[in-house]
MOPAC internal coordinates of N, CA, C and O (Angstrom, degrees):
PM7 1SCF
backbone

  N    0.0000 0     0.00 0     0.00 0    0    0    0
  C    1.4540 1     0.00 0     0.00 0    1    0    0
  C    1.5341 1   110.98 1     0.00 0    2    1    0
  O    1.2310 1   120.56 1   143.27 1    3    2    1
  N    1.3313 1   116.53 1   -36.73 1    3    2    1
  C    1.4596 1   119.90 1  -179.12 1    5    3    2
  C    1.5293 1   110.95 1   -61.64 1    6    5    3
  O    1.2310 1   120.33 1   143.09 1    7    6    5
  N    1.3258 1   116.98 1   -36.91 1    7    6    5
  C    1.4685 1   120.38 1   179.41 1    9    7    6
  C    1.5263 1   110.50 1   -61.10 1   10    9    7
  O    1.2310 1   120.14 1   139.47 1   11   10    9
  N    1.3362 1   117.33 1   -40.53 1   11   10    9
  C    1.4629 1   120.88 1   178.83 1   13   11   10
  C    1.5312 1   110.66 1   -63.63 1   14   13   11
  O    1.2310 1   121.11 1   135.19 1   15   14   13
  N    1.3189 1   115.49 1   -44.81 1   15   14   13
  C    1.4638 1   119.97 1   179.73 1   17   15   14
  C    1.5242 1   110.83 1   -63.63 1   18   17   15
  O    1.2310 1   120.66 1   135.60 1   19   18   17
  N    1.3289 1   116.35 1   -44.40 1   19   18   17
  C    1.4662 1   119.79 1   179.59 1   21   19   18
  C    1.5273 1   111.43 1   -59.45 1   22   21   19
  O    1.2310 1   120.34 1   137.25 1   23   22   21
  N    1.3178 1   116.96 1   -42.75 1   23   22   21
  C    1.4684 1   120.42 1   179.84 1   25   23   22
  C    1.5279 1   111.36 1   -70.66 1   26   25   23
  O    1.2310 1   120.10 1   145.12 1   27   26   25
  N    1.3155 1   117.42 1   -34.88 1   27   26   25
  C    1.4675 1   120.29 1   176.55 1   29   27   26
  C    1.5292 1   109.94 1   -63.04 1   30   29   27
  O    1.2310 1   120.49 1   137.69 1   31   30   29
  N    1.3153 1   116.67 1   -42.31 1   31   30   29
  C    1.4655 1   120.39 1   177.73 1   33   31   30
  C    1.5249 1   111.17 1   -66.13 1   34   33   31
  O    1.2310 1   120.42 1   139.61 1   35   34   33
  N    1.3300 1   116.81 1   -40.39 1   35   34   33
  C    1.4643 1   120.59 1   176.85 1   37   35   34
  C    1.5312 1   110.70 1   -61.66 1   38   37   35
  O    1.2310 1   120.72 1   137.60 1   39   38   37
  N    1.3239 1   116.22 1   -42.40 1   39   38   37
  C    1.4674 1   120.73 1   179.11 1   41   39   38
  C    1.5242 1   110.73 1   -64.02 1   42   41   39
  O    1.2310 1   120.31 1   138.44 1   43   42   41
  N    1.3168 1   117.02 1   -41.56 1   43   42   41
  C    1.4662 1   120.61 1   179.30 1   45   43   42
  C    1.5245 1   110.74 1   -64.29 1   46   45   43
  O    1.2310 1   120.60 1   138.64 1   47   46   45
  N    1.3202 1   116.46 1   -41.36 1   47   46   45
  C    1.4715 1   119.40 1   178.45 1   49   47   46
  C    1.5296 1   111.02 1   -65.37 1   50   49   47
  O    1.2310 1   120.84 1   138.03 1   51   50   49
  N    1.3258 1   116.00 1   -41.97 1   51   50   49
  C    1.4686 1   120.00 1   178.82 1   53   51   50
  C    1.5244 1   110.59 1   -63.16 1   54   53   51
  O    1.2310 1   120.30 1   140.65 1   55   54   53
  N    1.3151 1   117.03 1   -39.35 1   55   54   53
  C    1.4677 1   121.61 1   179.89 1   57   55   54
  C    1.5263 1   111.93 1   -68.14 1   58   57   55
  O    1.2310 1   120.66 1   153.20 1   59   58   57
  N    1.3116 1   116.35 1   -26.80 1   59   58   57
  C    1.4646 1   118.79 1  -178.51 1   61   59   58
  C    1.5275 1   112.36 1   -68.98 1   62   61   59
  O    1.2310 1   119.95 1   155.69 1   63   62   61
  N    1.3229 1   117.70 1   -24.31 1   63   62   61
  C    1.4693 1   120.75 1  -177.45 1   65   63   62
  C    1.5306 1   111.52 1   -61.89 1   66   65   63
  O    1.2310 1   119.11 1   123.93 1   67   66   65
  N    1.3374 1   119.31 1   -56.07 1   67   66   65
  C    1.4690 1   117.48 1   178.41 1   69   67   66
  C    1.5278 1   113.43 1   -67.36 1   70   69   67
  O    1.2310 1   120.31 1   148.05 1   71   70   69
  N    1.3079 1   117.01 1   -31.95 1   71   70   69
  C    1.4698 1   119.41 1   179.27 1   73   71   70
  C    1.5277 1   109.87 1   -62.86 1   74   73   71
  O    1.2310 1   120.67 1   132.24 1   75   74   73
  N    1.3234 1   116.33 1   -47.76 1   75   74   73
  C    1.4642 1   119.72 1  -179.60 1   77   75   74
  C    1.5288 1   111.71 1   -68.25 1   78   77   75
  O    1.2310 1   120.35 1   148.08 1   79   78   77
  N    1.3307 1   116.93 1   -31.92 1   79   78   77
  C    1.4665 1   119.99 1   178.73 1   81   79   78
  C    1.5284 1   111.59 1   -64.41 1   82   81   79
  O    1.2310 1   120.42 1   149.04 1   83   82   81
  N    1.3106 1   116.81 1   -30.96 1   83   82   81
  C    1.4691 1   121.12 1  -178.97 1   85   83   82
  C    1.5341 1   112.74 1   -97.46 1   86   85   83
  O    1.2310 1   119.98 1   175.70 1   87   86   85
  N    1.3114 1   117.65 1    -4.30 1   87   86   85
  C    1.4649 1   122.19 1  -169.28 1   89   87   86
  C    1.5246 1   113.81 1   -54.40 1   90   89   87
  O    1.2310 1   119.54 1   131.15 1   91   90   89
  N    1.3007 1   118.49 1   -48.85 1   91   90   89
  C    1.4708 1   120.67 1  -176.39 1   93   91   90
  C    1.5263 1   113.05 1   -98.44 1   94   93   91
  O    1.2310 1   120.71 1  -176.66 1   95   94   93
  N    1.3084 1   116.25 1     3.34 1   95   94   93
  C    1.4579 1   119.58 1  -178.42 1   97   95   94
  C    1.5148 1   111.70 1   -89.47 1   98   97   95
  O    1.2310 1   121.92 1    -2.23 1   99   98   97
  N    1.3081 1   113.92 1   177.77 1   99   98   97
  C    1.4614 1   118.54 1   174.52 1  101   99   98
  C    1.5224 1   107.45 1  -101.49 1  102  101   99
  O    1.2310 1   120.68 1   -33.26 1  103  102  101
  N    1.2860 1   116.30 1   146.74 1  103  102  101
  C    1.4552 1   121.25 1  -177.91 1  105  103  102
  C    1.5133 1   109.04 1  -156.78 1  106  105  103
  O    1.2310 1   121.64 1   -24.27 1  107  106  105
  N    1.3132 1   114.47 1   155.73 1  107  106  105
  C    1.4585 1   119.92 1   178.18 1  109  107  106
  C    1.5230 1   109.95 1   -83.15 1  110  109  107
  O    1.2310 1   121.69 1   -29.18 1  111  110  109
  N    1.2923 1   114.37 1   150.82 1  111  110  109
  C    1.4599 1   120.92 1   173.22 1  113  111  110
  C    1.5190 1   107.00 1  -110.56 1  114  113  111
  O    1.2310 1   121.24 1   -57.64 1  115  114  113
  N    1.3193 1   115.23 1   122.36 1  115  114  113
  C    1.4569 1   120.67 1   176.47 1  117  115  114
  C    1.5237 1   108.38 1   -97.31 1  118  117  115
  O    1.2310 1   120.83 1   -25.29 1  119  118  117
  N    1.2943 1   116.02 1   154.71 1  119  118  117
  C    1.4594 1   121.06 1   174.85 1  121  119  118
  C    1.5298 1   107.25 1  -107.98 1  122  121  119
  O    1.2310 1   121.12 1   -58.44 1  123  122  121
  N    1.3212 1   115.46 1   121.56 1  123  122  121
  C    1.4652 1   120.81 1  -179.11 1  125  123  122
  C    1.5285 1   109.92 1   -75.89 1  126  125  123
  O    1.2310 1   121.17 1    -8.81 1  127  126  125
  N    1.3266 1   115.37 1   171.19 1  127  126  125
  C    1.4637 1   120.94 1  -179.48 1  129  127  126
  C    1.5273 1   112.62 1   -56.36 1  130  129  127
  O    1.2310 1   120.92 1   149.33 1  131  130  129
  N    1.3441 1   115.85 1   -30.67 1  131  130  129
  C    1.4698 1   118.83 1  -179.76 1  133  131  130
  C    1.5333 1   112.02 1   -86.73 1  134  133  131
  O    1.2310 1   121.03 1  -168.92 1  135  134  133
  N    1.3480 1   115.63 1    11.08 1  135  134  133
  C    1.4627 1   124.02 1   175.44 1  137  135  134
  C    1.5312 1   113.63 1    70.03 1  138  137  135
  O    1.2310 1   120.19 1  -155.32 1  139  138  137
  N    1.3334 1   117.24 1    24.68 1  139  138  137
  C    1.4545 1   121.22 1   174.87 1  141  139  138
  C    1.5259 1   108.75 1  -106.35 1  142  141  139
  O    1.2310 1   120.39 1   -30.02 1  143  142  141
  N    1.3278 1   116.87 1   149.98 1  143  142  141
  C    1.4580 1   120.06 1  -177.64 1  145  143  142
  C    1.5315 1   112.12 1   -79.37 1  146  145  143
  O    1.2310 1   121.19 1   -28.18 1  147  146  145
  N    1.3261 1   115.32 1   151.82 1  147  146  145
  C    1.4636 1   121.70 1   175.10 1  149  147  146
  C    1.5271 1   108.04 1  -148.95 1  150  149  147
  O    1.2310 1   121.03 1   -36.73 1  151  150  149
  N    1.3242 1   115.63 1   143.27 1  151  150  149
  C    1.4638 1   121.57 1   178.64 1  153  151  150
  C    1.5232 1   109.43 1  -119.11 1  154  153  151
  O    1.2310 1   120.89 1    -8.31 1  155  154  153
  N    1.3111 1   115.91 1   171.69 1  155  154  153
  C    1.4584 1   120.91 1   175.93 1  157  155  154
  C    1.5268 1   109.99 1   -61.30 1  158  157  155
  O    1.2310 1   120.06 1   144.38 1  159  158  157
  N    1.3149 1   117.50 1   -35.62 1  159  158  157
  C    1.4633 1   120.65 1   177.70 1  161  159  158
  C    1.5303 1   110.30 1   -62.70 1  162  161  159
  O    1.2310 1   120.39 1   139.18 1  163  162  161
  N    1.3249 1   116.86 1   -40.82 1  163  162  161
  C    1.4659 1   120.64 1   177.25 1  165  163  162
  C    1.5232 1   110.86 1   -61.23 1  166  165  163
  O    1.2310 1   120.95 1   133.41 1  167  166  165
  N    1.3126 1   115.79 1   -46.59 1  167  166  165
  C    1.4773 1   120.40 1  -177.24 1  169  167  166
  C    1.5296 1   111.25 1   -65.57 1  170  169  167
  O    1.2310 1   120.41 1   138.44 1  171  170  169
  N    1.3154 1   116.81 1   -41.56 1  171  170  169
  C    1.4634 1   120.10 1   179.49 1  173  171  170
  C    1.5266 1   111.34 1   -69.17 1  174  173  171
  O    1.2310 1   120.29 1   142.19 1  175  174  173
  N    1.3214 1   117.06 1   -37.81 1  175  174  173
  C    1.4618 1   120.44 1   177.24 1  177  175  174
  C    1.5264 1   110.28 1   -63.69 1  178  177  175
  O    1.2310 1   120.61 1   136.36 1  179  178  177
  N    1.3184 1   116.45 1   -43.64 1  179  178  177
  C    1.4646 1   119.96 1   178.00 1  181  179  178
  C    1.5275 1   110.74 1   -60.89 1  182  181  179
  O    1.2310 1   120.57 1   138.85 1  183  182  181
  N    1.3166 1   116.51 1   -41.15 1  183  182  181
  C    1.4645 1   120.67 1   179.48 1  185  183  182
  C    1.5318 1   110.54 1   -60.22 1  186  185  183
  O    1.2310 1   120.22 1   137.81 1  187  186  185
  N    1.3193 1   117.18 1   -42.19 1  187  186  185
  C    1.4640 1   121.16 1   178.84 1  189  187  186
  C    1.5269 1   111.50 1   -66.10 1  190  189  187
  O    1.2310 1   120.38 1   137.09 1  191  190  189
  N    1.3127 1   116.88 1   -42.91 1  191  190  189
  C    1.4682 1   120.61 1   178.59 1  193  191  190
  C    1.5233 1   109.95 1   -60.87 1  194  193  191
  O    1.2310 1   120.73 1   133.40 1  195  194  193
  N    1.3167 1   116.22 1   -46.60 1  195  194  193
  C    1.4696 1   120.44 1   179.28 1  197  195  194
  C    1.5300 1   111.41 1   -62.59 1  198  197  195
  O    1.2310 1   120.16 1   139.78 1  199  198  197
  N    1.3239 1   117.30 1   -40.22 1  199  198  197
  C    1.4675 1   121.26 1   179.66 1  201  199  198
  C    1.5249 1   110.83 1   -59.94 1  202  201  199
  O    1.2310 1   120.50 1   130.58 1  203  202  201
  N    1.3221 1   116.64 1   -49.42 1  203  202  201
  C    1.4645 1   120.74 1  -177.95 1  205  203  202
  C    1.5235 1   111.03 1   -65.88 1  206  205  203
  O    1.2310 1   120.60 1   130.43 1  207  206  205
  N    1.3257 1   116.45 1   -49.57 1  207  206  205
  C    1.4636 1   119.24 1  -175.48 1  209  207  206
  C    1.5259 1   112.57 1   -70.82 1  210  209  207
  O    1.2310 1   119.92 1   141.82 1  211  210  209
  N    1.3195 1   117.76 1   -38.18 1  211  210  209
  C    1.4694 1   120.11 1   178.05 1  213  211  210
  C    1.5225 1   111.07 1   -66.77 1  214  213  211
  O    1.2310 1   120.59 1   144.32 1  215  214  213
  N    1.3175 1   116.48 1   -35.68 1  215  214  213
  C    1.4601 1   120.35 1   177.69 1  217  215  214
  C    1.5134 1   112.40 1   -66.95 1  218  217  215
  O    1.2310 1   120.88 1   141.86 1  219  218  217
  N    1.3127 1   115.92 1   -38.14 1  219  218  217
  C    1.4620 1   120.56 1  -178.27 1  221  219  218
  C    1.5233 1   112.53 1   -81.89 1  222  221  219
  O    1.2310 1   120.75 1   145.98 1  223  222  221
  N    1.3201 1   116.18 1   -34.02 1  223  222  221
  C    1.4656 1   121.44 1  -174.42 1  225  223  222
  C    1.5295 1   109.93 1  -132.69 1  226  225  223
  O    1.2310 1   119.94 1  -109.65 1  227  226  225
  N    1.3286 1   117.72 1    70.35 1  227  226  225
  C    1.4662 1   120.27 1  -174.45 1  229  227  226
  C    1.5297 1   114.39 1   -63.24 1  230  229  227
  O    1.2310 1   120.03 1   159.24 1  231  230  229
  N    1.3163 1   117.55 1   -20.76 1  231  230  229
  C    1.4673 1   120.30 1  -179.45 1  233  231  230
  C    1.5254 1   113.07 1   -88.91 1  234  233  231
  O    1.2310 1   120.37 1   174.72 1  235  234  233
  N    1.3215 1   116.89 1    -5.28 1  235  234  233
  C    1.4639 1   120.48 1  -179.85 1  237  235  234
  C    1.5266 1   109.10 1   -89.64 1  238  237  235
  O    1.2310 1   120.38 1   -42.94 1  239  238  237
  N    1.2895 1   116.88 1   137.06 1  239  238  237
  C    1.4605 1   119.83 1   175.51 1  241  239  238
  C    1.5181 1   110.37 1   -79.11 1  242  241  239
  O    1.2310 1   120.71 1   -47.66 1  243  242  241
  N    1.3009 1   116.24 1   132.34 1  243  242  241
  C    1.4701 1   119.92 1   178.92 1  245  243  242
  C    1.5074 1   108.12 1  -122.61 1  246  245  243
  O    1.2310 1   120.10 1   180.00 1  247  246  245

């Protein structure tokens, strides 16, 4: 269980990098097919989370 928690924390830290990089900047907000908003910071954060978790747990579906 500790390994899962450690990787979750690593993923959260990795995701914070693009989020903080865009924090004070201007950016467009897109509306997804399900009518929810998404920004470049959201997409980059998701990419980082997927990178960390897929690398650690390749057999888990993300």
